[in-house]
C-alpha positions as a Markdown table, in Angstrom:
| # | Residue | x | y | z |
|---|---|---|---|---|
| 1 | Met | 4.6 | -1.2 | 22.8 |
| 2 | Gly | 3.7 | 0.4 | 26.0 |
| 3 | Thr | 0.0 | 1.3 | 25.6 |
| 4 | Glu | -2.6 | -0.7 | 23.6 |
| 5 | Glu | -3.3 | 0.9 | 20.2 |
| 6 | Asp | -6.8 | 2.3 | 19.9 |
| 7 | Tyr | -8.1 | 0.1 | 17.0 |
| 8 | Asn | -10.2 | -3.0 | 16.9 |
| 9 | Phe | -8.8 | -4.6 | 13.7 |
| 10 | Val | -5.8 | -4.3 | 11.4 |
| 11 | Phe | -6.6 | -5.2 | 7.8 |
| 12 | Lys | -3.9 | -5.6 | 5.2 |
| 13 | Val | -5.0 | -4.6 | 1.7 |
| 14 | Val | -2.8 | -5.0 | -1.3 |
| 15 | Leu | -2.8 | -2.9 | -4.5 |
| 16 | Ile | -2.1 | -4.9 | -7.7 |
| 17 | Gly | -2.2 | -4.2 | -11.4 |
| 18 | Glu | 0.0 | -3.1 | -14.2 |
| 19 | Ser | 2.7 | -0.4 | -13.9 |
| 20 | Gly | 1.4 | 3.1 | -14.5 |
| 21 | Val | -2.3 | 2.6 | -13.7 |
| 22 | Gly | -2.1 | 4.8 | -10.6 |
| 23 | Lys | -1.8 | 2.4 | -7.7 |
| 24 | Ser | 0.6 | 4.7 | -5.8 |
| 25 | Asn | -1.6 | 7.7 | -6.3 |
| 26 | Leu | -4.6 | 5.9 | -5.1 |
| 27 | Leu | -2.6 | 5.0 | -2.0 |
| 28 | Ser | -1.3 | 8.5 | -1.4 |
| 29 | Arg | -4.8 | 10.0 | -2.1 |
| 30 | Phe | -6.4 | 7.7 | 0.5 |
| 31 | Thr | -3.7 | 7.9 | 3.2 |
| 32 | Lys | -2.4 | 11.4 | 2.8 |
| 33 | Asn | -4.9 | 13.1 | 0.4 |
| 34 | Glu | -2.0 | 13.8 | -1.9 |
| 35 | Phe | -1.5 | 13.4 | -5.7 |
| 36 | Asn | 1.9 | 13.4 | -7.3 |
| 37 | His | 1.9 | 14.3 | -11.0 |
| 38 | Asp | 5.5 | 13.1 | -11.4 |
| 39 | Ser | 4.9 | 9.8 | -9.7 |
| 40 | Arg | 7.9 | 7.7 | -10.1 |
| 41 | Thr | 7.7 | 3.9 | -10.6 |
| 42 | Thr | 7.5 | 2.1 | -7.3 |
| 43 | Ile | 10.5 | 0.0 | -6.6 |
| 44 | Gly | 9.7 | -3.1 | -4.6 |
| 45 | Val | 7.1 | -2.6 | -1.9 |
| 46 | Glu | 5.8 | 0.4 | 0.0 |
| 47 | Phe | 2.9 | 0.7 | 2.5 |
| 48 | Ser | 1.0 | 3.3 | 4.4 |
| 49 | Thr | -1.7 | 3.1 | 7.0 |
| 50 | Arg | -4.9 | 5.0 | 7.8 |
| 51 | Thr | -7.4 | 4.4 | 10.6 |
| 52 | Leu | -11.1 | 4.8 | 9.9 |
| 53 | Leu | -14.5 | 3.9 | 11.4 |
| 54 | Val | -16.5 | 1.0 | 9.8 |
| 55 | Asp | -19.8 | 0.2 | 11.6 |
| 56 | Gly | -18.6 | 1.8 | 14.8 |
| 57 | Met | -15.4 | -0.2 | 14.8 |
| 58 | Thr | -12.0 | 1.4 | 14.4 |
| 59 | Ile | -10.2 | -0.3 | 11.5 |
| 60 | Lys | -6.5 | 0.3 | 10.8 |
| 61 | Ala | -6.0 | -0.3 | 7.1 |
| 62 | Gln | -2.5 | -1.2 | 6.1 |
| 63 | Ile | -2.4 | -0.6 | 2.4 |
| 64 | Trp | 0.6 | -2.2 | 0.5 |
| 65 | Asp | 1.7 | -1.0 | -2.9 |
| 66 | Thr | 3.9 | -2.9 | -5.3 |
| 67 | Ala | 5.7 | -2.3 | -8.5 |
| 68 | Gly | 3.6 | -3.6 | -11.4 |
| 69 | Leu | 6.7 | -4.2 | -13.5 |
| 70 | Glu | 7.6 | -7.8 | -14.3 |
| 71 | Arg | 11.1 | -7.7 | -12.9 |
| 72 | Tyr | 9.8 | -7.1 | -9.3 |
| 73 | Arg | 7.3 | -10.0 | -9.4 |
| 74 | Ala | 9.6 | -12.2 | -7.2 |
| 75 | Ile | 8.1 | -10.5 | -4.1 |
| 76 | Thr | 4.7 | -12.1 | -4.6 |
| 77 | Ser | 4.2 | -14.6 | -1.8 |
| 78 | Ala | 5.5 | -12.4 | 1.0 |
| 79 | Tyr | 3.5 | -9.4 | -0.5 |
| 80 | Tyr | 0.2 | -11.3 | -0.4 |
| 81 | Arg | 0.7 | -13.1 | 2.9 |
| 82 | Gly | -1.9 | -12.0 | 5.4 |
| 83 | Ala | -3.8 | -9.8 | 3.0 |
| 84 | Val | -7.5 | -9.8 | 3.5 |
| 85 | Gly | -8.4 | -7.4 | 0.7 |
| 86 | Ala | -7.1 | -6.4 | -2.7 |
| 87 | Leu | -7.7 | -3.6 | -5.2 |
| 88 | Leu | -7.0 | -4.8 | -8.7 |
| 89 | Val | -6.4 | -1.6 | -10.7 |
| 90 | Tyr | -6.5 | -0.9 | -14.4 |
| 91 | Asp | -6.4 | 2.3 | -16.4 |
| 92 | Ile | -9.7 | 3.0 | -18.2 |
| 93 | Ala | -7.8 | 4.7 | -21.0 |
| 94 | Lys | -5.4 | 1.8 | -21.6 |
| 95 | His | -7.1 | -1.4 | -22.7 |
| 96 | Thr | -3.9 | -3.5 | -22.3 |
| 97 | Thr | -4.0 | -2.8 | -18.5 |
| 98 | Tyr | -7.5 | -4.2 | -18.4 |
| 99 | Glu | -6.6 | -7.2 | -20.6 |
| 100 | Asn | -4.1 | -8.3 | -17.9 |
| 101 | Val | -6.6 | -8.2 | -15.1 |
| 102 | Glu | -7.4 | -11.9 | -15.4 |
| 103 | Arg | -3.7 | -12.8 | -15.0 |
| 104 | Trp | -3.4 | -10.6 | -11.9 |
| 105 | Leu | -6.5 | -12.2 | -10.5 |
| 106 | Lys | -5.0 | -15.7 | -11.0 |
| 107 | Glu | -1.8 | -14.7 | -9.3 |
| 108 | Leu | -3.7 | -13.2 | -6.4 |
| 109 | Tyr | -5.7 | -16.4 | -5.9 |
| 110 | Asp | -2.6 | -18.5 | -6.2 |
| 111 | His | -0.9 | -16.6 | -3.3 |
| 112 | Ala | -3.6 | -15.2 | -1.1 |
| 113 | Asp | -6.4 | -16.4 | 1.1 |
| 114 | Pro | -9.2 | -17.8 | -1.1 |
| 115 | His | -11.7 | -15.6 | 0.8 |
| 116 | Ile | -9.9 | -12.4 | 0.1 |
| 117 | Val | -12.1 | -9.4 | -0.7 |
| 118 | Val | -11.2 | -8.2 | -4.2 |
| 119 | Met | -12.4 | -5.0 | -5.9 |
| 120 | Leu | -11.8 | -4.2 | -9.6 |
| 121 | Val | -10.9 | -0.6 | -9.9 |
| 122 | Gly | -11.0 | 1.4 | -13.2 |
| 123 | Asn | -8.8 | 4.3 | -12.4 |
| 124 | Lys | -8.3 | 7.6 | -14.3 |
| 125 | Cys | -12.1 | 8.1 | -14.9 |
| 126 | Asp | -11.2 | 11.8 | -15.4 |
| 127 | Leu | -9.9 | 10.8 | -18.8 |
| 128 | Ala | -13.5 | 10.1 | -20.1 |
| 129 | Glu | -12.7 | 11.3 | -23.7 |
| 130 | Leu | -9.8 | 8.7 | -23.9 |
| 131 | Arg | -11.8 | 5.8 | -22.4 |
| 132 | Ala | -10.8 | 2.5 | -23.9 |
| 133 | Val | -12.6 | 0.1 | -21.5 |
| 134 | Pro | -16.4 | 0.4 | -21.4 |
| 135 | Thr | -17.8 | 0.5 | -17.8 |
| 136 | Glu | -20.3 | -2.2 | -18.7 |
| 137 | Glu | -17.6 | -4.6 | -19.8 |
| 138 | Ala | -15.7 | -4.2 | -16.5 |
| 139 | Gln | -18.9 | -4.4 | -14.5 |
| 140 | Ser | -19.9 | -7.6 | -16.2 |
| 141 | Phe | -16.4 | -9.1 | -15.7 |
| 142 | Ser | -16.7 | -8.2 | -12.0 |
| 143 | Glu | -20.1 | -9.8 | -11.6 |
| 144 | Lys | -18.9 | -13.0 | -13.3 |
| 145 | Asn | -15.9 | -13.2 | -11.0 |
| 146 | Lys | -17.8 | -12.1 | -7.8 |
| 147 | Leu | -15.6 | -8.9 | -7.4 |
| 148 | Leu | -16.6 | -5.5 | -6.1 |
| 149 | Phe | -16.3 | -2.8 | -8.8 |
| 150 | Ile | -15.8 | 0.9 | -9.0 |
| 151 | Glu | -14.3 | 3.6 | -11.2 |
| 152 | Thr | -12.0 | 6.2 | -9.5 |
| 153 | Ser | -9.9 | 9.2 | -10.3 |
| 154 | Ala | -6.9 | 9.6 | -7.9 |
| 155 | Leu | -6.3 | 12.9 | -9.7 |
| 156 | Glu | -9.7 | 14.4 | -8.9 |
| 157 | Ser | -10.2 | 12.3 | -5.7 |
| 158 | Thr | -13.3 | 10.7 | -7.1 |
| 159 | Asn | -14.5 | 7.6 | -5.4 |
| 160 | Val | -11.1 | 6.9 | -3.8 |
| 161 | Glu | -12.6 | 7.0 | -0.3 |
| 162 | Thr | -15.6 | 5.0 | -1.4 |
| 163 | Ala | -13.4 | 2.3 | -3.0 |
| 164 | Phe | -11.2 | 1.7 | 0.1 |
| 165 | His | -14.2 | 2.1 | 2.5 |
| 166 | Asn | -16.3 | -0.5 | 0.6 |
| 167 | Val | -13.5 | -3.0 | 0.6 |
| 168 | Leu | -12.8 | -2.5 | 4.3 |
| 169 | Ala | -16.6 | -2.7 | 5.1 |
| 170 | Glu | -16.9 | -6.0 | 3.2 |
| 171 | Ile | -13.8 | -7.4 | 5.0 |
| 172 | Tyr | -15.4 | -6.4 | 8.4 |
| 173 | Arg | -18.7 | -8.0 | 7.4 |
| 174 | Ile | -16.9 | -11.3 | 6.7 |
| 175 | Val | -15.0 | -11.0 | 10.0 |
| 176 | Ser | -18.2 | -10.4 | 11.9 |
| 177 | Gln | -19.9 | -13.4 | 10.4 |
| 178 | Arg | -16.9 | -15.6 | 11.1 |
| 179 | Gln | -16.9 | -14.5 | 14.8 |
| 180 | Met | -20.7 | -15.0 | 15.1 |
| 181 | Ser | -20.4 | -18.5 | 13.7 |
| 182 | Gly | -17.4 | -19.3 | 15.8 |
| 183 | Arg | -15.2 | -20.0 | 12.8 |
| 184 | Pro | -11.5 | -19.2 | 13.2 |
| 185 | Asp | -10.5 | -16.1 | 11.4 |
| 186 | Ser | -6.7 | -16.2 | 11.8 |
| 187 | Asp | -6.1 | -14.2 | 8.6 |
| 188 | Phe | -8.8 | -11.6 | 9.4 |
| 189 | Ala | -8.1 | -10.6 | 13.0 |
| 190 | Pro | -5.4 | -8.3 | 14.3 |
| 191 | Ser | -2.6 | -10.7 | 14.6 |
| 192 | Ser | 1.2 | -11.2 | 14.6 |
| 193 | Asn | 1.4 | -11.4 | 10.8 |
| 194 | Val | 0.5 | -7.7 | 10.5 |
| 195 | Val | 3.2 | -5.4 | 11.9 |
| 196 | Pro | 1.7 | -2.4 | 13.7 |
| 197 | Ile | 3.4 | 0.9 | 12.8 |
| 198 | Thr | 2.6 | 4.3 | 14.2 |
| 199 | Val | 1.2 | 6.7 | 11.6 |
| 200 | Gln | -1.2 | 9.4 | 12.5 |
| 201 | Pro | -4.6 | 9.0 | 10.7 |
| 202 | Thr | -5.2 | 11.5 | 8.0 |
| 203 | Asn | -8.2 | 13.8 | 8.0 |
| 204 | Gln | -10.9 | 12.4 | 5.8 |
| 205 | Ala | -11.0 | 14.2 | 2.5 |
| 206 | Pro | -14.2 | 16.1 | 1.6 |
| 207 | Lys | -16.8 | 14.0 | -0.1 |
| 208 | Gln | -16.7 | 14.3 | -3.9 |
| 209 | Ala | -19.7 | 13.8 | -6.2 |
| 210 | Ala | -19.7 | 10.2 | -7.3 |
| 211 | Cys | -19.4 | 11.1 | -11.0 |
| 212 | Cys | -18.6 | 7.7 | -12.2 |
| 213 | Gln | -19.4 | 5.2 | -9.5 |
| 214 | Asn | -20.8 | 1.9 | -10.6 |
| 215 | Met | -21.5 | -0.3 | -7.6 |
């Protein structure tokens, strides 16, 4: 690499949750402002990056997406390595995807840094008439487990920016505190375990009304 890249931090964030909850579309909406109606099942692991400003710092977010299907679960430890944030996604219209949240959370804590920032994301909030998971129930679960919480729609681009931005802002807050207190933050600083790749940052999508935000 000839010139120094113009960012202060690289944060690796992983998307986890059952197959079909919309992880790939959350990723493509955030990094490319695209939504694919015929989204195929993710095979193995894919990732995209986007650079954005948080508190005046340039943060390069490296977002990893994995297949939620059981047969691809062998990738876990490599997938979680170096991750400082996670979006645990369920489908508000499919209660079974919410029932498995606890199992995903356990797997995450088994493999990731114990201080990882986790946000529970109820995706597909555009399907309000098909809602199977009450907002209050998920909110209460999040509070009990000290998770951030939001409802999103990758289809309508509702709260997608907010979800990723809030996770990255919380990671940065933790990093700043660690630096001020002189504690090592090997997992949280730009480091060799995050491979820099060159992707042009996408333009920020226009802000949507926060129709179903529950922070």
